[in-house]
All heavy atoms as a GROMACS GRO file, in nm:
protein
  594
    1MET      N    1   0.359   1.571   1.407
    1MET     CA    2   0.243   1.486   1.380
    1MET      C    3   0.261   1.419   1.244
    1MET      O    4   0.292   1.485   1.145
    1MET     CB    5   0.117   1.573   1.380
    1MET     CG    6  -0.010   1.495   1.358
    1MET     SD    7  -0.152   1.604   1.385
    1MET     CE    8  -0.266   1.528   1.274
    2PRO      N    9   0.243   1.287   1.237
    2PRO     CA   10   0.259   1.219   1.108
    2PRO      C   11   0.153   1.263   1.006
    2PRO      O   12   0.042   1.297   1.043
    2PRO     CB   13   0.242   1.071   1.142
    2PRO     CG   14   0.209   1.061   1.285
    2PRO     CD   15   0.209   1.198   1.344
    3ARG      N   16   0.194   1.261   0.881
    3ARG     CA   17   0.104   1.298   0.774
    3ARG      C   18  -0.007   1.194   0.761
    3ARG      O   19   0.017   1.074   0.773
    3ARG     CB   20   0.185   1.304   0.645
    3ARG     CG   21   0.107   1.354   0.529
    3ARG     CD   22   0.200   1.371   0.409
    3ARG     NE   23   0.118   1.346   0.294
    3ARG     CZ   24   0.150   1.267   0.194
    3ARG    NH1   25   0.263   1.205   0.193
    3ARG    NH2   26   0.069   1.250   0.094
    4GLU      N   27  -0.127   1.242   0.736
    4GLU     CA   28  -0.239   1.150   0.716
    4GLU      C   29  -0.229   1.088   0.577
    4GLU      O   30  -0.203   1.156   0.479
    4GLU     CB   31  -0.372   1.224   0.730
    4GLU     CG   32  -0.401   1.268   0.871
    4GLU     CD   33  -0.539   1.329   0.886
    4GLU    OE1   34  -0.600   1.370   0.784
    4GLU    OE2   35  -0.586   1.336   0.999
    5ILE      N   36  -0.252   0.959   0.571
    5ILE     CA   37  -0.245   0.886   0.445
    5ILE      C   38  -0.387   0.857   0.397
    5ILE      O   39  -0.470   0.809   0.473
    5ILE     CB   40  -0.168   0.754   0.463
    5ILE    CG1   41  -0.027   0.782   0.512
    5ILE    CG2   42  -0.166   0.675   0.333
    5ILE    CD1   43   0.047   0.658   0.555
    6MET      N   44  -0.409   0.886   0.269
    6MET     CA   45  -0.538   0.862   0.206
    6MET      C   46  -0.521   0.759   0.095
    6MET      O   47  -0.410   0.730   0.052
    6MET     CB   48  -0.593   0.993   0.148
    6MET     CG   49  -0.592   1.110   0.246
    6MET     SD   50  -0.680   1.076   0.397
    6MET     CE   51  -0.835   1.151   0.361
    7TRP      N   52  -0.631   0.703   0.049
    7TRP     CA   53  -0.628   0.602  -0.057
    7TRP      C   54  -0.551   0.651  -0.180
    7TRP      O   55  -0.491   0.571  -0.251
    7TRP     CB   56  -0.768   0.560  -0.097
    7TRP     CG   57  -0.834   0.470   0.002
    7TRP    CD1   58  -0.944   0.499   0.079
    7TRP    CD2   59  -0.797   0.336   0.037
    7TRP    NE1   60  -0.976   0.392   0.159
    7TRP    CE2   61  -0.887   0.290   0.135
    7TRP    CE3   62  -0.695   0.250  -0.005
    7TRP    CZ2   63  -0.879   0.163   0.192
    7TRP    CZ3   64  -0.687   0.123   0.052
    7TRP    CH2   65  -0.778   0.081   0.149
    8THR      N   66  -0.557   0.779  -0.208
    8THR     CA   67  -0.494   0.832  -0.328
    8THR      C   68  -0.343   0.852  -0.314
    8THR      O   69  -0.277   0.883  -0.413
    8THR     CB   70  -0.559   0.966  -0.368
    8THR    OG1   71  -0.554   1.054  -0.255
    8THR    CG2   72  -0.703   0.945  -0.411
    9ASN      N   73  -0.288   0.831  -0.197
    9ASN     CA   74  -0.144   0.845  -0.175
    9ASN      C   75  -0.072   0.714  -0.204
    9ASN      O   76   0.002   0.661  -0.121
    9ASN     CB   77  -0.114   0.889  -0.031
    9ASN     CG   78  -0.179   1.019   0.008
    9ASN    OD1   79  -0.251   1.022   0.108
    9ASN    ND2   80  -0.157   1.124  -0.067
   10SER      N   81  -0.091   0.662  -0.324
   10SER     CA   82  -0.041   0.528  -0.358
   10SER      C   83   0.110   0.516  -0.344
   10SER      O   84   0.159   0.413  -0.297
   10SER     CB   85  -0.087   0.486  -0.497
   10SER     OG   86  -0.047   0.580  -0.594
   11GLU      N   87   0.185   0.619  -0.383
   11GLU     CA   88   0.331   0.610  -0.373
   11GLU      C   89   0.375   0.600  -0.227
   11GLU      O   90   0.459   0.516  -0.193
   11GLU     CB   91   0.397   0.728  -0.442
   11GLU     CG   92   0.388   0.721  -0.593
   11GLU     CD   93   0.459   0.834  -0.662
   11GLU    OE1   94   0.548   0.897  -0.601
   11GLU    OE2   95   0.426   0.860  -0.779
   12GLU      N   96   0.321   0.683  -0.142
   12GLU     CA   97   0.354   0.679   0.001
   12GLU      C   98   0.313   0.545   0.063
   12GLU      O   99   0.388   0.487   0.142
   12GLU     CB  100   0.287   0.794   0.075
   12GLU     CG  101   0.310   0.794   0.225
   12GLU     CD  102   0.457   0.807   0.266
   12GLU    OE1  103   0.536   0.867   0.190
   12GLU    OE2  104   0.492   0.757   0.374
   13ILE      N  105   0.197   0.497   0.025
   13ILE     CA  106   0.150   0.368   0.076
   13ILE      C  107   0.244   0.257   0.029
   13ILE      O  108   0.281   0.168   0.107
   13ILE     CB  109   0.005   0.340   0.033
   13ILE    CG1  110  -0.090   0.439   0.103
   13ILE    CG2  111  -0.035   0.195   0.065
   13ILE    CD1  112  -0.232   0.435   0.052
   14GLY      N  113   0.284   0.262  -0.098
   14GLY     CA  114   0.377   0.161  -0.151
   14GLY      C  115   0.508   0.158  -0.074
   14GLY      O  116   0.561   0.051  -0.043
   15ILE      N  117   0.560   0.275  -0.042
   15ILE     CA  118   0.685   0.285   0.036
   15ILE      C  119   0.666   0.222   0.174
   15ILE      O  120   0.747   0.142   0.219
   15ILE     CB  121   0.730   0.431   0.048
   15ILE    CG1  122   0.776   0.484  -0.089
   15ILE    CG2  123   0.839   0.447   0.153
   15ILE    CD1  124   0.793   0.634  -0.096
   16GLN      N  125   0.557   0.259   0.240
   16GLN     CA  126   0.533   0.207   0.374
   16GLN      C  127   0.509   0.056   0.374
   16GLN      O  128   0.556  -0.014   0.465
   16GLN     CB  129   0.416   0.280   0.440
   16GLN     CG  130   0.451   0.420   0.481
   16GLN     CD  131   0.355   0.475   0.583
   16GLN    OE1  132   0.298   0.404   0.664
   16GLN    NE2  133   0.337   0.606   0.579
   17LEU      N  134   0.438   0.007   0.275
   17LEU     CA  135   0.415  -0.137   0.268
   17LEU      C  136   0.546  -0.213   0.245
   17LEU      O  137   0.567  -0.318   0.305
   17LEU     CB  138   0.313  -0.170   0.158
   17LEU     CG  139   0.169  -0.129   0.188
   17LEU    CD1  140   0.082  -0.150   0.065
   17LEU    CD2  141   0.113  -0.205   0.307
   18GLN      N  142   0.633  -0.158   0.161
   18GLN     CA  143   0.762  -0.223   0.138
   18GLN      C  144   0.845  -0.225   0.265
   18GLN      O  145   0.912  -0.323   0.295
   18GLN     CB  146   0.838  -0.153   0.024
   18GLN     CG  147   0.974  -0.212  -0.004
   18GLN     CD  148   0.972  -0.359  -0.040
   18GLN    OE1  149   0.876  -0.410  -0.096
   18GLN    NE2  150   1.080  -0.430  -0.009
   19GLU      N  151   0.840  -0.116   0.342
   19GLU     CA  152   0.914  -0.111   0.468
   19GLU      C  153   0.857  -0.210   0.570
   19GLU      O  154   0.933  -0.273   0.644
   19GLU     CB  155   0.912   0.031   0.525
   19GLU     CG  156   0.995   0.128   0.445
   19GLU     CD  157   0.980   0.273   0.490
   19GLU    OE1  158   0.899   0.301   0.581
   19GLU    OE2  159   1.049   0.358   0.431
   20LYS      N  160   0.726  -0.223   0.573
   20LYS     CA  161   0.661  -0.309   0.672
   20LYS      C  162   0.662  -0.457   0.632
   20LYS      O  163   0.672  -0.545   0.718
   20LYS     CB  164   0.516  -0.262   0.692
   20LYS     CG  165   0.447  -0.329   0.809
   20LYS     CD  166   0.315  -0.262   0.841
   20LYS     CE  167   0.250  -0.330   0.961
   20LYS     NZ  168   0.126  -0.264   1.000
   21TYR      N  169   0.653  -0.485   0.503
   21TYR     CA  170   0.645  -0.623   0.453
   21TYR      C  171   0.749  -0.648   0.343
   21TYR      O  172   0.713  -0.681   0.229
   21TYR     CB  173   0.506  -0.653   0.399
   21TYR     CG  174   0.393  -0.628   0.494
   21TYR    CD1  175   0.312  -0.515   0.481
   21TYR    CD2  176   0.366  -0.715   0.600
   21TYR    CE1  177   0.207  -0.491   0.569
   21TYR    CE2  178   0.262  -0.692   0.688
   21TYR     CZ  179   0.183  -0.580   0.672
   21TYR     OH  180   0.080  -0.558   0.760
   22PRO      N  181   0.878  -0.634   0.374
   22PRO     CA  182   0.980  -0.648   0.267
   22PRO      C  183   0.989  -0.788   0.207
   22PRO      O  184   1.035  -0.804   0.094
   22PRO     CB  185   1.110  -0.611   0.339
   22PRO     CG  186   1.084  -0.640   0.483
   22PRO     CD  187   0.937  -0.611   0.504
   23GLU      N  188   0.941  -0.888   0.279
   23GLU     CA  189   0.951  -1.026   0.231
   23GLU      C  190   0.836  -1.067   0.139
   23GLU      O  191   0.841  -1.172   0.078
   23GLU     CB  192   0.958  -1.123   0.351
   23GLU     CG  193   0.828  -1.140   0.426
   23GLU     CD  194   0.784  -1.022   0.515
   23GLU    OE1  195   0.858  -0.925   0.534
   23GLU    OE2  196   0.669  -1.028   0.564
   24ILE      N  197   0.734  -0.983   0.127
   24ILE     CA  198   0.616  -1.018   0.047
   24ILE      C  199   0.630  -0.963  -0.095
   24ILE      O  200   0.666  -0.847  -0.115
   24ILE     CB  201   0.488  -0.961   0.112
   24ILE    CG1  202   0.463  -1.028   0.247
   24ILE    CG2  203   0.367  -0.979   0.020
   24ILE    CD1  204   0.342  -0.973   0.322
   25ASP      N  205   0.603  -1.049  -0.193
   25ASP     CA  206   0.595  -1.005  -0.333
   25ASP      C  207   0.457  -0.942  -0.351
   25ASP      O  208   0.356  -1.012  -0.341
   25ASP     CB  209   0.614  -1.123  -0.427
   25ASP     CG  210   0.601  -1.086  -0.574
   25ASP    OD1  211   0.561  -0.972  -0.606
   25ASP    OD2  212   0.629  -1.173  -0.658
   26PRO      N  213   0.451  -0.812  -0.377
   26PRO     CA  214   0.322  -0.743  -0.387
   26PRO      C  215   0.227  -0.802  -0.491
   26PRO      O  216   0.106  -0.794  -0.475
   26PRO     CB  217   0.360  -0.600  -0.424
   26PRO     CG  218   0.502  -0.585  -0.386
   26PRO     CD  219   0.563  -0.720  -0.395
   27LEU      N  220   0.282  -0.862  -0.595
   27LEU     CA  221   0.197  -0.916  -0.701
   27LEU      C  222   0.126  -1.045  -0.659
   27LEU      O  223   0.039  -1.093  -0.731
   27LEU     CB  224   0.278  -0.938  -0.828
   27LEU     CG  225   0.341  -0.812  -0.889
   27LEU    CD1  226   0.413  -0.847  -1.017
   27LEU    CD2  227   0.236  -0.703  -0.912
   28THR      N  228   0.162  -1.100  -0.543
   28THR     CA  229   0.096  -1.220  -0.493
   28THR      C  230  -0.013  -1.188  -0.391
   28THR      O  231  -0.080  -1.279  -0.343
   28THR     CB  232   0.197  -1.316  -0.429
   28THR    OG1  233   0.252  -1.257  -0.310
   28THR    CG2  234   0.309  -1.352  -0.525
   29VAL      N  235  -0.029  -1.060  -0.358
   29VAL     CA  236  -0.123  -1.020  -0.252
   29VAL      C  237  -0.263  -1.000  -0.310
   29VAL      O  238  -0.281  -0.927  -0.408
   29VAL     CB  239  -0.075  -0.890  -0.183
   29VAL    CG1  240  -0.174  -0.843  -0.079
   29VAL    CG2  241   0.062  -0.911  -0.122
   30ARG      N  242  -0.360  -1.067  -0.249
   30ARG     CA  243  -0.500  -1.047  -0.291
   30ARG      C  244  -0.546  -0.909  -0.245
   30ARG      O  245  -0.499  -0.856  -0.145
   30ARG     CB  246  -0.589  -1.153  -0.227
   30ARG     CG  247  -0.560  -1.293  -0.276
   30ARG     CD  248  -0.649  -1.394  -0.210
   30ARG     NE  249  -0.629  -1.385  -0.064
   30ARG     CZ  250  -0.695  -1.455   0.025
   30ARG    NH1  251  -0.785  -1.541  -0.013
   30ARG    NH2  252  -0.671  -1.441   0.153
   31PHE      N  253  -0.641  -0.852  -0.319
   31PHE     CA  254  -0.689  -0.718  -0.286
   31PHE      C  255  -0.753  -0.713  -0.147
   31PHE      O  256  -0.744  -0.611  -0.080
   31PHE     CB  257  -0.785  -0.666  -0.391
   31PHE     CG  258  -0.717  -0.612  -0.515
   31PHE    CD1  259  -0.791  -0.574  -0.624
   31PHE    CD2  260  -0.580  -0.600  -0.522
   31PHE    CE1  261  -0.730  -0.524  -0.738
   31PHE    CE2  262  -0.517  -0.550  -0.635
   31PHE     CZ  263  -0.593  -0.511  -0.743
   32THR      N  264  -0.814  -0.821  -0.103
   32THR     CA  265  -0.873  -0.820   0.032
   32THR      C  266  -0.763  -0.806   0.137
   32THR      O  267  -0.779  -0.734   0.235
   32THR     CB  268  -0.954  -0.949   0.057
   32THR    OG1  269  -0.873  -1.063   0.027
   32THR    CG2  270  -1.080  -0.951  -0.026
   33ASP      N  271  -0.649  -0.873   0.115
   33ASP     CA  272  -0.537  -0.861   0.208
   33ASP      C  273  -0.470  -0.724   0.195
   33ASP      O  274  -0.433  -0.663   0.296
   33ASP     CB  275  -0.434  -0.971   0.183
   33ASP     CG  276  -0.487  -1.109   0.217
   33ASP    OD1  277  -0.573  -1.119   0.308
   33ASP    OD2  278  -0.445  -1.207   0.154
   34LEU      N  279  -0.456  -0.676   0.073
   34LEU     CA  280  -0.397  -0.544   0.051
   34LEU      C  281  -0.479  -0.437   0.122
   34LEU      O  282  -0.423  -0.347   0.186
   34LEU     CB  283  -0.388  -0.515  -0.100
   34LEU     CG  284  -0.324  -0.383  -0.140
   34LEU    CD1  285  -0.183  -0.369  -0.084
   34LEU    CD2  286  -0.324  -0.369  -0.292
   35HIS      N  287  -0.609  -0.446   0.112
   35HIS     CA  288  -0.697  -0.351   0.180
   35HIS      C  289  -0.668  -0.351   0.330
   35HIS      O  290  -0.654  -0.245   0.392
   35HIS     CB  291  -0.844  -0.388   0.154
   35HIS     CG  292  -0.943  -0.294   0.213
   35HIS    ND1  293  -0.980  -0.302   0.345
   35HIS    CD2  294  -1.011  -0.191   0.160
   35HIS    CE1  295  -1.068  -0.207   0.371
   35HIS    NE2  296  -1.089  -0.138   0.260
   36LYS      N  297  -0.655  -0.469   0.387
   36LYS     CA  298  -0.626  -0.482   0.531
   36LYS      C  299  -0.491  -0.421   0.565
   36LYS      O  300  -0.479  -0.346   0.662
   36LYS     CB  301  -0.630  -0.631   0.570
   36LYS     CG  302  -0.600  -0.659   0.714
   36LYS     CD  303  -0.612  -0.810   0.740
   36LYS     CE  304  -0.577  -0.845   0.882
   36LYS     NZ  305  -0.436  -0.872   0.902
   37TYR      N  306  -0.388  -0.452   0.485
   37TYR     CA  307  -0.255  -0.398   0.510
   37TYR      C  308  -0.257  -0.245   0.508
   37TYR      O  309  -0.195  -0.180   0.592
   37TYR     CB  310  -0.154  -0.446   0.405
   37TYR     CG  311  -0.125  -0.593   0.404
   37TYR    CD1  312  -0.066  -0.652   0.293
   37TYR    CD2  313  -0.154  -0.676   0.511
   37TYR    CE1  314  -0.037  -0.787   0.288
   37TYR    CE2  315  -0.125  -0.812   0.508
   37TYR     CZ  316  -0.067  -0.866   0.396
   37TYR     OH  317  -0.038  -1.001   0.392
   38VAL      N  318  -0.326  -0.187   0.411
   38VAL     CA  319  -0.330  -0.042   0.397
   38VAL      C  320  -0.401   0.022   0.516
   38VAL      O  321  -0.352   0.119   0.575
   38VAL     CB  322  -0.396   0.000   0.264
   38VAL    CG1  323  -0.417   0.151   0.259
   38VAL    CG2  324  -0.313  -0.045   0.145
   39THR      N  325  -0.516  -0.030   0.551
   39THR     CA  326  -0.593   0.031   0.659
   39THR      C  327  -0.525   0.018   0.795
   39THR      O  328  -0.556   0.093   0.887
   39THR     CB  329  -0.737  -0.026   0.667
   39THR    OG1  330  -0.730  -0.167   0.686
   39THR    CG2  331  -0.815   0.007   0.540
   40GLU      N  332  -0.430  -0.075   0.806
   40GLU     CA  333  -0.356  -0.093   0.932
   40GLU      C  334  -0.228  -0.008   0.938
   40GLU      O  335  -0.161  -0.007   1.041
   40GLU     CB  336  -0.320  -0.240   0.951
   40GLU     CG  337  -0.440  -0.327   0.978
   40GLU     CD  338  -0.407  -0.475   0.987
   40GLU    OE1  339  -0.294  -0.515   0.948
   40GLU    OE2  340  -0.494  -0.551   1.031
   41LEU      N  341  -0.194   0.063   0.831
   41LEU     CA  342  -0.074   0.145   0.832
   41LEU      C  343  -0.088   0.262   0.929
   41LEU      O  344  -0.195   0.323   0.940
   41LEU     CB  345  -0.045   0.201   0.692
   41LEU     CG  346   0.006   0.103   0.588
   41LEU    CD1  347   0.017   0.174   0.454
   41LEU    CD2  348   0.140   0.043   0.628
   42LYS      N  349   0.023   0.294   0.994
   42LYS     CA  350   0.025   0.411   1.083
   42LYS      C  351   0.001   0.536   0.998
   42LYS      O  352   0.064   0.555   0.895
   42LYS     CB  353   0.161   0.419   1.153
   42LYS     CG  354   0.169   0.528   1.254
   42LYS     CD  355   0.301   0.524   1.327
   42LYS     CE  356   0.302   0.634   1.432
   42LYS     NZ  357   0.424   0.628   1.514
   43GLY      N  358  -0.090   0.618   1.039
   43GLY     CA  359  -0.120   0.740   0.966
   43GLY      C  360  -0.234   0.728   0.868
   43GLY      O  361  -0.278   0.828   0.811
   44PHE      N  362  -0.283   0.606   0.844
   44PHE     CA  363  -0.395   0.591   0.750
   44PHE      C  364  -0.518   0.656   0.811
   44PHE      O  365  -0.559   0.624   0.922
   44PHE     CB  366  -0.423   0.444   0.718
   44PHE     CG  367  -0.535   0.428   0.618
   44PHE    CD1  368  -0.512   0.450   0.484
   44PHE    CD2  369  -0.662   0.395   0.659
   44PHE    CE1  370  -0.614   0.440   0.391
   44PHE    CE2  371  -0.766   0.383   0.567
   44PHE     CZ  372  -0.741   0.406   0.433
   45ALA      N  373  -0.576   0.752   0.738
   45ALA     CA  374  -0.686   0.831   0.793
   45ALA      C  375  -0.807   0.839   0.701
   45ALA      O  376  -0.899   0.916   0.728
   45ALA     CB  377  -0.636   0.972   0.825
   46ASP      N  378  -0.808   0.762   0.595
   46ASP     CA  379  -0.919   0.768   0.500
   46ASP      C  380  -1.029   0.670   0.543
   46ASP      O  381  -1.010   0.587   0.631
   46ASP     CB  382  -0.869   0.733   0.360
   46ASP     CG  383  -0.948   0.800   0.249
   46ASP    OD1  384  -1.060   0.848   0.276
   46ASP    OD2  385  -0.898   0.805   0.136
   47ASP      N  386  -1.142   0.682   0.478
   47ASP     CA  387  -1.254   0.593   0.504
   47ASP      C  388  -1.224   0.457   0.441
   47ASP      O  389  -1.205   0.448   0.319
   47ASP     CB  390  -1.380   0.654   0.441
   47ASP     CG  391  -1.506   0.573   0.464
   47ASP    OD1  392  -1.497   0.455   0.506
   47ASP    OD2  393  -1.615   0.628   0.441
   48PRO      N  394  -1.219   0.350   0.520
   48PRO     CA  395  -1.188   0.218   0.465
   48PRO      C  396  -1.283   0.173   0.354
   48PRO      O  397  -1.244   0.095   0.267
   48PRO     CB  398  -1.198   0.124   0.586
   48PRO     CG  399  -1.173   0.212   0.704
   48PRO     CD  400  -1.230   0.347   0.666
   49THR      N  401  -1.404   0.224   0.354
   49THR     CA  402  -1.500   0.184   0.251
   49THR      C  403  -1.481   0.258   0.119
   49THR      O  404  -1.548   0.228   0.021
   49THR     CB  405  -1.645   0.206   0.299
   49THR    OG1  406  -1.668   0.346   0.317
   49THR    CG2  407  -1.671   0.131   0.429
   50LYS      N  408  -1.390   0.354   0.114
   50LYS     CA  409  -1.369   0.434  -0.007
   50LYS      C  410  -1.268   0.373  -0.104
   50LYS      O  411  -1.235   0.434  -0.204
   50LYS     CB  412  -1.322   0.575   0.029
   50LYS     CG  413  -1.418   0.653   0.114
   50LYS     CD  414  -1.523   0.718   0.030
   50LYS     CE  415  -1.612   0.802   0.123
   50LYS     NZ  416  -1.714   0.870   0.060
   51SER      N  417  -1.220   0.254  -0.074
   51SER     CA  418  -1.126   0.190  -0.167
   51SER      C  419  -1.204   0.131  -0.284
   51SER      O  420  -1.324   0.106  -0.275
   51SER     CB  421  -1.046   0.081  -0.098
   51SER     OG  422  -1.126  -0.032  -0.074
   52ASN      N  423  -1.133   0.111  -0.394
   52ASN     CA  424  -1.192   0.043  -0.509
   52ASN      C  425  -1.078  -0.025  -0.586
   52ASN      O  426  -0.960  -0.009  -0.551
   52ASN     CB  427  -1.272   0.140  -0.596
   52ASN     CG  428  -1.190   0.256  -0.646
   52ASN    OD1  429  -1.072   0.243  -0.676
   52ASN    ND2  430  -1.252   0.373  -0.654
   53GLU      N  431  -1.113  -0.100  -0.687
   53GLU     CA  432  -1.013  -0.176  -0.760
   53GLU      C  433  -0.904  -0.087  -0.822
   53GLU      O  434  -0.785  -0.119  -0.807
   53GLU     CB  435  -1.079  -0.263  -0.867
   53GLU     CG  436  -0.984  -0.362  -0.928
   53GLU     CD  437  -1.053  -0.465  -1.015
   53GLU    OE1  438  -1.167  -0.507  -0.984
   53GLU    OE2  439  -0.991  -0.504  -1.115
   54PRO      N  440  -0.937   0.023  -0.889
   54PRO     CA  441  -0.830   0.107  -0.944
   54PRO      C  442  -0.736   0.163  -0.837
   54PRO      O  443  -0.614   0.170  -0.860
   54PRO     CB  444  -0.906   0.220  -1.015
   54PRO     CG  445  -1.039   0.161  -1.048
   54PRO     CD  446  -1.070   0.067  -0.934
   55LYS      N  447  -0.787   0.201  -0.723
   55LYS     CA  448  -0.701   0.253  -0.615
   55LYS      C  449  -0.610   0.143  -0.563
   55LYS      O  450  -0.490   0.166  -0.539
   55LYS     CB  451  -0.785   0.312  -0.502
   55LYS     CG  452  -0.852   0.442  -0.539
   55LYS     CD  453  -0.940   0.492  -0.427
   55LYS     CE  454  -1.015   0.618  -0.469
   55LYS     NZ  455  -1.113   0.660  -0.370
   56LEU      N  456  -0.665   0.024  -0.543
   56LEU     CA  457  -0.584  -0.087  -0.495
   56LEU      C  458  -0.480  -0.130  -0.598
   56LEU      O  459  -0.367  -0.163  -0.563
   56LEU     CB  460  -0.674  -0.205  -0.455
   56LEU     CG  461  -0.759  -0.182  -0.330
   56LEU    CD1  462  -0.861  -0.294  -0.314
   56LEU    CD2  463  -0.673  -0.169  -0.205
   57GLU      N  464  -0.515  -0.125  -0.725
   57GLU     CA  465  -0.418  -0.157  -0.830
   57GLU      C  466  -0.303  -0.057  -0.830
   57GLU      O  467  -0.187  -0.095  -0.844
   57GLU     CB  468  -0.485  -0.157  -0.968
   57GLU     CG  469  -0.567  -0.279  -0.996
   57GLU     CD  470  -0.638  -0.273  -1.131
   57GLU    OE1  471  -0.627  -0.171  -1.203
   57GLU    OE2  472  -0.704  -0.372  -1.165
   58ALA      N  473  -0.335   0.071  -0.815
   58ALA     CA  474  -0.231   0.175  -0.811
   58ALA      C  475  -0.138   0.154  -0.691
   58ALA      O  476  -0.015   0.168  -0.703
   58ALA     CB  477  -0.296   0.313  -0.805
   59ILE      N  478  -0.195   0.117  -0.578
   59ILE     CA  479  -0.115   0.090  -0.458
   59ILE      C  480  -0.028  -0.032  -0.480
   59ILE      O  481   0.092  -0.032  -0.449
   59ILE     CB  482  -0.207   0.072  -0.335
   59ILE    CG1  483  -0.269   0.206  -0.298
   59ILE    CG2  484  -0.130   0.012  -0.218
   59ILE    CD1  485  -0.386   0.196  -0.201
   60GLN      N  486  -0.085  -0.137  -0.537
   60GLN     CA  487  -0.010  -0.259  -0.562
   60GLN      C  488   0.108  -0.233  -0.657
   60GLN      O  489   0.219  -0.282  -0.635
   60GLN     CB  490  -0.101  -0.367  -0.620
   60GLN     CG  491  -0.034  -0.502  -0.632
   60GLN     CD  492  -0.130  -0.608  -0.686
   60GLN    OE1  493  -0.204  -0.583  -0.779
   60GLN    NE2  494  -0.127  -0.725  -0.625
   61MET      N  495   0.087  -0.153  -0.760
   61MET     CA  496   0.193  -0.122  -0.855
   61MET      C  497   0.301  -0.034  -0.792
   61MET      O  498   0.421  -0.054  -0.816
   61MET     CB  499   0.136  -0.054  -0.981
   61MET     CG  500   0.056  -0.148  -1.069
   61MET     SD  501   0.150  -0.289  -1.131
   61MET     CE  502   0.097  -0.420  -1.022
   62ALA      N  503   0.261   0.060  -0.707
   62ALA     CA  504   0.359   0.144  -0.636
   62ALA      C  505   0.442   0.058  -0.542
   62ALA      O  506   0.564   0.074  -0.533
   62ALA     CB  507   0.287   0.254  -0.558
   63TRP      N  508   0.377  -0.034  -0.472
   63TRP     CA  509   0.448  -0.125  -0.383
   63TRP      C  510   0.542  -0.215  -0.464
   63TRP      O  511   0.656  -0.237  -0.426
   63TRP     CB  512   0.348  -0.207  -0.303
   63TRP     CG  513   0.405  -0.300  -0.201
   63TRP    CD1  514   0.535  -0.309  -0.159
   63TRP    CD2  515   0.334  -0.399  -0.127
   63TRP    NE1  516   0.548  -0.408  -0.064
   63TRP    CE2  517   0.425  -0.465  -0.042
   63TRP    CE3  518   0.200  -0.439  -0.125
   63TRP    CZ2  519   0.388  -0.567   0.044
   63TRP    CZ3  520   0.164  -0.542  -0.038
   63TRP    CH2  521   0.257  -0.604   0.045
   64HIS      N  522   0.495  -0.263  -0.578
   64HIS     CA  523   0.577  -0.348  -0.665
   64HIS      C  524   0.703  -0.273  -0.709
   64HIS      O  525   0.813  -0.331  -0.709
   64HIS     CB  526   0.495  -0.393  -0.787
   64HIS     CG  527   0.573  -0.472  -0.885
   64HIS    ND1  528   0.626  -0.597  -0.858
   64HIS    CD2  529   0.610  -0.445  -1.013
   64HIS    CE1  530   0.690  -0.642  -0.964
   64HIS    NE2  531   0.682  -0.551  -1.059
   65GLU      N  532   0.690  -0.147  -0.747
   65GLU     CA  533   0.807  -0.067  -0.786
   65GLU      C  534   0.907  -0.058  -0.671
   65GLU      O  535   1.028  -0.073  -0.691
   65GLU     CB  536   0.764   0.074  -0.828
   65GLU     CG  537   0.709   0.082  -0.967
   65GLU     CD  538   0.682   0.225  -1.010
   65GLU    OE1  539   0.757   0.317  -0.967
   65GLU    OE2  540   0.586   0.246  -1.084
   66GLU      N  541   0.857  -0.032  -0.551
   66GLU     CA  542   0.944  -0.024  -0.434
   66GLU      C  543   1.010  -0.159  -0.407
   66GLU      O  544   1.129  -0.165  -0.373
   66GLU     CB  545   0.865   0.020  -0.310
   66GLU     CG  546   0.815   0.162  -0.316
   66GLU     CD  547   0.925   0.264  -0.328
   66GLU    OE1  548   1.031   0.249  -0.263
   66GLU    OE2  549   0.907   0.361  -0.404
   67HIS      N  550   0.935  -0.265  -0.423
   67HIS     CA  551   0.986  -0.401  -0.401
   67HIS      C  552   1.099  -0.432  -0.501
   67HIS      O  553   1.203  -0.485  -0.463
   67HIS     CB  554   0.870  -0.501  -0.416
   67HIS     CG  555   0.907  -0.642  -0.386
   67HIS    ND1  556   0.931  -0.688  -0.258
   67HIS    CD2  557   0.924  -0.750  -0.466
   67HIS    CE1  558   0.960  -0.816  -0.262
   67HIS    NE2  559   0.956  -0.857  -0.388
   68GLU      N  560   1.079  -0.397  -0.627
   68GLU     CA  561   1.180  -0.420  -0.730
   68GLU      C  562   1.305  -0.336  -0.703
   68GLU      O  563   1.417  -0.384  -0.719
   68GLU     CB  564   1.123  -0.391  -0.870
   68GLU     CG  565   1.020  -0.492  -0.915
   68GLU     CD  566   1.075  -0.633  -0.926
   68GLU    OE1  567   1.174  -0.653  -0.998
   68GLU    OE2  568   1.020  -0.724  -0.861
   69ASP      N  569   1.286  -0.211  -0.662
   69ASP     CA  570   1.399  -0.123  -0.630
   69ASP      C  571   1.479  -0.180  -0.513
   69ASP      O  572   1.603  -0.173  -0.513
   69ASP     CB  573   1.353   0.018  -0.596
   69ASP     CG  574   1.304   0.096  -0.718
   69ASP    OD1  575   1.326   0.050  -0.831
   69ASP    OD2  576   1.244   0.202  -0.698
   70ALA      N  577   1.412  -0.235  -0.416
   70ALA     CA  578   1.478  -0.290  -0.298
   70ALA      C  579   1.561  -0.414  -0.332
   70ALA      O  580   1.662  -0.441  -0.268
   70ALA     CB  581   1.376  -0.322  -0.189
   71LYS      N  582   1.518  -0.488  -0.434
   71LYS     CA  583   1.592  -0.607  -0.476
   71LYS      C  584   1.722  -0.571  -0.548
   71LYS      O  585   1.811  -0.653  -0.557
   71LYS     CB  586   1.506  -0.696  -0.566
   71LYS     CG  587   1.394  -0.764  -0.493
   71LYS     CD  588   1.318  -0.869  -0.570
   71LYS     CE  589   1.315  -0.864  -0.718
   71LYS     NZ  590   1.223  -0.958  -0.781
   72GLY      N  591   1.727  -0.449  -0.599
   72GLY     CA  592   1.849  -0.404  -0.666
   72GLY      C  593   1.846  -0.416  -0.810
   72GLY      O  594   1.857  -0.467  -0.900
   0.00000   0.00000   0.00000
C-alpha cells in the first residue's frame, strides 16, 4: 500500500512533483496551481483545506531543489 502523503511531507511531495512535471520550473507555479498539483498526487490523503502559504512555500522550495538537481 502506498504511503499516505500529507501537507507536511514537503520533500516527498517535491520529489513526486518533479517526477510528474519535469518540464515545469517550480518557481513559476502559482500557489493555486501548486495546490491543485499536490491534491492530485497519488497517495495524497490530507485535507485539501489544510494548506496554507508556509506549507505551499515549503513544497515549492522542495520541488525547486529537486528541479535543480535534475538539471545537473
